[in-house]
C-alpha positions in Angstrom: 0.0 0.0 0.0 2.7 2.5 0.9 4.7 1.5 -2.2 1.7 2.4 -4.4 1.3 5.7 -2.7 5.0 6.4 -3.3 4.7 5.5 -6.9 1.6 7.6 -7.3 3.4 10.6 -5.7 6.4 10.1 -8.0 4.2 10.0 -11.1 2.5 13.3 -9.9 5.9 14.9 -9.4 7.1 13.9 -12.8 3.8 15.1 -14.4 4.1 18.4 -12.5 7.7 18.9 -13.7 6.6 18.4 -17.3 3.6 20.7 -16.7 6.0 23.4 -15.3 8.2 23.1 -18.4 5.1 23.7 -20.5 4.1 26.6 -18.3 7.5 28.2 -18.6 7.1 28.4 -22.3 3.5 29.6 -22.3 2.9 33.3 -22.9 -0.1 33.3 -20.4 2.1 32.4 -17.5 3.1 35.4 -15.3 6.8 36.3 -15.6 7.6 35.5 -12.0 5.9 32.1 -12.2 7.6 31.5 -15.5 11.0 32.2 -13.9 10.4 29.8 -11.0 8.9 27.2 -13.4 12.0 27.3 -15.7 14.4 27.0 -12.8 12.5 24.1 -11.1 11.9 22.2 -14.3 15.5 22.6 -15.6 16.9 21.5 -12.3 14.6 18.6 -11.9 15.2 17.4 -15.5 19.0 18.1 -15.4 21.4 15.2 -14.7 23.5 17.6 -12.6 22.5 18.1 -8.9 23.3 20.9 -6.5 24.5 18.2 -4.1 25.8 15.1 -5.8 23.8 11.9 -5.0 26.9 9.9 -4.1 27.2 11.9 -0.9 25.4 9.8 1.7 22.0 11.0 2.8 22.7 14.7 2.1 23.0 13.9 -1.7 19.3 13.0 -1.9 18.1 16.0 0.2 17.9 18.2 -2.9 15.8 15.6 -4.7 13.5 15.0 -1.7 13.2 18.6 -0.5 14.3 21.2 -3.0 12.5 19.8 -6.0 9.1 19.3 -4.4 9.3 22.7 -2.6 10.2 24.4 -5.9 7.3 22.6 -7.6 4.9 23.7 -4.9 6.1 27.3 -5.2 5.8 27.4 -9.0 2.3 25.8 -8.8 1.3 28.4 -6.2 2.4 31.2 -8.6 0.6 29.8 -11.7 -3.1 30.5 -12.0 -5.1 27.3 -11.2 -7.0 27.2 -14.5 -3.7 27.3 -16.4 -2.1 24.6 -14.2 -5.0 22.3 -15.0 -4.4 22.8 -18.7 -0.7 22.3 -18.3 -1.2 19.1 -16.4 -3.5 17.7 -19.1 -0.8 18.5 -21.7 1.8 16.8 -19.5 -0.3 13.7 -19.2 -0.7 13.6 -23.0 3.1 14.0 -23.4 3.8 11.1 -21.0 1.6 8.8 -23.0 3.7 9.3 -26.1 6.2 6.6 -27.1 9.7 7.0 -25.8 12.6 6.9 -28.2 15.2 4.5 -26.9 17.5 5.4 -29.8 17.5 9.0 -28.8 18.4 8.0 -25.2 21.3 5.9 -26.5 22.5 8.8 -28.7 22.5 11.2 -25.7 24.4 8.7 -23.5 26.9 8.1 -26.4 27.4 11.9 -26.8 28.2 12.2 -23.1 30.6 9.3 -23.2 32.4 10.8 -26.2 32.6 14.2 -24.5 34.0 12.5 -21.4 36.6 10.5 -23.4 37.6 13.7 -25.2 38.1 15.5 -21.8 40.2 12.7 -20.5 42.3 12.7 -23.7 42.7 16.5 -23.5 43.6 16.3 -19.8 46.2 13.6 -20.4 47.8 15.4 -23.3 47.7 18.7 -21.4 49.6 17.2 -18.4 52.1 15.2 -20.5 
């Protein structure tokens, strides 16, 4: 039962992050709400954390506290009627098929960049 509640909460958070991304690009969203929505969505969707996850306990605090609090603030700033619309759009986007090829290409690009940086560092220090 608790696991189902947790899964439901995680789905709602994911949907709200996507809804905030949509809100940040919508002209009807007030500028201050748009600014908060862009920051929260970009941070939540970014692979880079303020506090790295490998740091025990503290590394997950930003994911557990900062992201949900940022989402709540952004939702509070966005008019309720718009937020309902953005959530519907987010639900529609989540139902679209996922491109595994695109995911592989993104990971491959990161690996290539990492290898290039290692190569550059080794040549620079040689």
